[in-house]
C-alpha positions in Angstrom: 0.0 0.0 0.0 1.3 3.5 -0.8 2.2 5.8 2.1 2.2 9.6 2.2 5.0 11.6 3.7 4.1 15.2 4.6 6.3 17.8 2.9 4.3 21.0 3.8 1.2 22.0 5.7 -0.7 25.1 6.5 -3.8 25.9 8.5 -5.9 29.1 8.5 -9.3 29.7 10.1 -10.1 26.0 10.2 -9.0 25.3 6.6 -6.1 22.9 6.0 -3.7 22.5 3.1 -1.0 19.9 2.9 1.5 18.6 0.4 2.4 14.9 0.6 4.8 12.7 -1.3 3.3 9.4 -2.4 5.8 6.6 -1.8 5.8 2.9 -2.4 5.9 0.4 0.5 8.3 -0.8 -0.7 7.8 0.1 -4.4 5.2 2.5 -5.8 4.3 0.8 -9.2 3.7 -2.7 -7.8 1.7 -1.2 -4.9 -0.5 0.8 -7.1 -0.9 -1.9 -9.7 -2.1 -4.3 -7.0 -4.6 -1.8 -5.8 -5.9 -1.1 -9.3 -6.2 -4.8 -10.0 -8.0 -5.4 -6.7 -10.5 -2.6 -7.4 -11.4 -4.1 -10.8 -11.5 -7.8 -9.8 -13.1 -7.2 -6.4 -10.4 -9.0 -4.4 -6.6 -9.3 -4.0 -4.8 -11.9 -6.1 -4.4 -14.3 -3.2 -8.0 -14.2 -2.2 -9.2 -14.5 -5.8 -6.8 -17.5 -6.3 -8.4 -19.3 -3.3 -11.9 -18.6 -4.6 -11.1 -20.1 -8.0 -9.4 -23.1 -6.5 -12.4 -23.8 -4.3 -14.7 -23.5 -7.4 -12.5 -26.0 -9.3 -13.0 -28.6 -6.5 -16.7 -28.8 -7.5 -15.9 -29.4 -11.2 -15.1 -32.7 -12.8 -12.2 -31.3 -14.7 -8.4 -31.3 -14.7 -6.3 -28.2 -15.3 -2.6 -27.3 -15.3 -1.0 -25.9 -12.2 -0.7 -22.5 -14.0 -4.4 -22.3 -14.9 -5.4 -20.1 -11.9 -2.7 -17.5 -12.6 -3.6 -17.5 -16.3 -7.3 -17.1 -15.5 -6.6 -14.1 -13.2 -4.5 -12.5 -15.9 -7.3 -13.0 -18.4 -9.8 -11.5 -16.0 -7.6 -8.4 -15.5 -7.1 -7.9 -19.2 -10.8 -8.1 -19.7 -11.7 -5.3 -17.3 -8.7 -3.2 -16.4 -8.4 -0.4 -19.1 -5.1 -0.3 -20.9 -3.1 2.9 -20.7 -3.4 5.1 -23.7 -6.9 3.9 -24.3 -7.8 7.0 -26.4 -4.5 8.2 -28.1 -6.5 10.6 -30.3 -7.5 12.6 -27.2 -5.4 14.9 -25.1 -3.2 13.0 -22.4 -5.4 14.4 -19.6 -8.4 12.5 -21.0 -6.7 9.1 -20.9 -8.7 6.8 -18.6 -5.7 5.2 -16.9 -4.0 8.6 -16.2 -7.1 10.1 -14.6 -8.2 7.0 -12.8 -4.7 6.6 -11.3 -5.3 9.9 -9.5 -8.5 8.6 -8.0 -6.9 5.4 -6.8 -4.1 7.4 -5.1 -6.7 9.8 -3.7 -8.5 6.8 -2.0 -5.3 6.0 -0.1 -4.5 9.7 0.6 -7.9 10.6 2.1 -7.8 7.5 4.2 -4.3 8.0 5.6 -4.1 11.8 5.7 -7.6 12.6 6.9 -8.3 9.4 8.8 -11.5 9.2 6.8 -14.0 6.3 6.2 -14.8 5.7 2.6 -18.0 3.7 2.3 -17.8 3.0 -1.5 -15.3 3.4 -4.3 -16.3 4.6 -7.8 -13.6 2.6 -9.6 -14.6 -0.6 -7.8 -18.3 -0.1 -8.6 -17.8 0.7 -12.3 -19.9 -1.4 -14.7 -17.3 -1.0 -17.5 -13.8 0.3 -18.0 -15.2 3.7 -19.2 -14.9 6.8 -16.9 -17.2 6.7 -13.9 -19.8 9.4 -13.3 -20.6 11.3 -10.1 -18.6 12.6 -7.3 -15.0 11.2 -7.4 -14.9 10.4 -3.7 -17.2 10.6 -0.8 -15.9 10.0 2.7 -16.6 10.7 6.4 -14.6 12.0 9.3 -15.9 11.5 12.8 -14.7 14.3 15.1 -16.1 13.9 18.6 -19.9 13.9 18.2 -19.7 15.6 14.8 -19.8 13.8 11.5 -18.3 15.6 8.5 -18.9 14.7 4.9 -15.8 15.1 2.7 -16.7 16.2 -0.8 -13.6 15.1 -2.9 -13.1 15.8 -6.5 -9.8 14.6 -7.9 -7.5 16.0 -10.7 -4.1 15.2 -12.1 -2.0 17.8 -13.8 1.5 18.3 -15.3 0.7 21.9 -16.2 3.6 24.2 -15.4 1.3 27.0 -14.2 0.6 27.3 -10.5 -2.2 26.8 -9.9 -2.8 24.5 -12.9 -5.9 25.1 -14.9 -7.7 22.1 -13.4 -7.9 23.9 -10.1 -9.9 27.0 -11.0 -10.4 27.3 -14.8 -13.4 26.0 -16.7 -16.6 24.2 -15.9 -14.9 20.9 -14.9 -12.2 22.4 -12.7 -12.0 21.5 -9.0 -13.4 24.8 -7.9 -16.5 24.6 -10.1 -17.2 21.0 -9.5 -16.8 21.3 -5.7 -19.0 24.4 -5.4 -21.7 22.8 -7.6 -22.0 20.0 -5.1 -21.5 22.0 -1.8 -24.3 24.3 -2.9 -26.8 21.7 -4.0 -28.5 19.8 -1.1 -30.3 17.5 -3.5 -27.1 16.5 -5.2 -25.5 15.8 -1.9 -28.5 13.6 -1.0 -28.2 11.7 -4.3 -24.5 11.1 -3.6 -25.3 9.8 -0.1 -28.0 7.5 -1.5 -25.5 6.1 -4.1 -22.9 5.6 -1.3 -25.4 3.8 0.9 -26.4 1.5 -1.9 -22.8 0.5 -2.6 -21.5 0.6 1.0 -20.0 -2.3 2.8 -22.1 -3.7 5.7 -19.7 -2.2 8.1 -20.2 1.4 6.8 -23.9 1.3 5.7 -25.1 2.5 9.1 -22.7 5.5 9.0 -24.0 6.6 5.6 -27.6 6.2 6.8 -26.8 8.4 9.8 -25.3 11.0 7.4 -28.5 11.0 5.4 -30.5 11.7 8.5 -28.2 14.5 9.6 -28.3 15.9 6.1 -32.1 16.0 6.3 -31.9 17.8 9.6 -29.4 20.3 8.2 -26.8 19.1 10.7 -24.3 17.3 8.5 -21.0 19.1 8.4 -19.3 19.6 5.0 -15.7 19.8 3.9 -14.5 20.7 0.4 -11.6 18.2 0.3 -10.1 18.1 -3.2 -7.0 16.0 -4.1 -4.6 17.2 -6.8 -1.9 14.9 -8.1 1.2 16.6 -9.3 4.6 15.3 -10.6 7.5 16.9 -8.8 8.6 18.6 -12.0 5.4 20.7 -12.1 4.7 21.3 -8.4 4.1 25.0 -7.6 3.8 27.2 -4.6 0.3 28.3 -5.5 -1.2 25.0 -6.5 -4.0 25.4 -3.9 -5.3 28.4 -5.9 -8.6 29.8 -4.9 -9.2 27.1 -2.3 -6.5 28.9 -0.2 -6.8 32.4 -1.5 -10.6 32.6 -1.1 -11.7 29.7 1.2 -14.9 31.5 2.1 -16.4 30.8 -1.3 -17.0 27.2 -0.1 -19.1 28.2 3.0 -20.5 26.5 4.9 -17.9 23.9 4.1 -14.3 24.0 5.5 -11.5 23.3 3.1 -9.1 20.3 3.4 -6.9 20.3 0.3 -4.3 17.6 -0.4 -1.7 18.0 -3.1 -0.1 14.6 -3.7 3.4 14.6 -5.2 4.9 11.9 -7.3 8.6 11.7 -8.4 7.6 10.2 -11.8 5.9 11.9 -14.6 2.1 11.3 -14.8 2.0 9.5 -18.1 5.0 7.3 -17.3 3.5 6.3 -13.9 0.0 5.5 -15.3 1.6 3.5 -18.2 3.6 1.5 -15.7 0.9 0.9 -13.2 -1.9 -0.1 -15.6 0.4 -2.2 -17.7 1.5 -4.0 -14.6 -2.1 -4.5 -13.4 -2.9 -6.2 -16.6 0.2 -8.4 -16.7 0.8 -11.9 -15.3 1.7 -12.0 -11.6 5.4 -12.2 -11.0 
């Protein structure tokens, strides 16, 4: 599992901003590839192998000792999108490149914010195509208060700081976040989706959030995640989320910039190719 080493942090009037280096434990590409594969196949390789072996016991057939590994690889190739899926489009529209940012965000929000994530968009996808809806919904319990983290995720190699994905255009982090924060019905719809796909252990938490939302007592946090290669990291990457945090009232801001040492395209290529390859 990747780990996140804090490089910088800032707090102002209840809003927090942090820069974290995403590192492997011990190696980043295999760690992320295993996570991508698990999300698409629904279980880690080891657990999936046991499931297939148990199913084979009930069948009157004989297979080679390599069959299980070959079957898992075929399953991965069938569902994990290959990198460079749409070469005719701009790099930022590549499914693997964008999805990698979401996968990293799942781990970052968990480790940095100590959040509970009831359901994961990538895991619940019905096809390798881009998922719809809020990128990530999570909860933080602080004393008696439950806070909903509204998390949109972007990746950018743009040399500008902040990059355009933070505050330029209808699909930027700023616009998407404010569109959800300011729409009670949209928040409810996202909570209903999360409850439907939540694990048994987290379903009650989502139900509680729905009730608090109906009572007007559910706290909100605008909690974007921006993935940046070291080569493009800038001092003003938080953009308007830091310069004008009041625009997200009544939500507080918890912004994470995740740094990788690799270039975005190189990392997504390596991770998704590895996720589709035979296990070592």
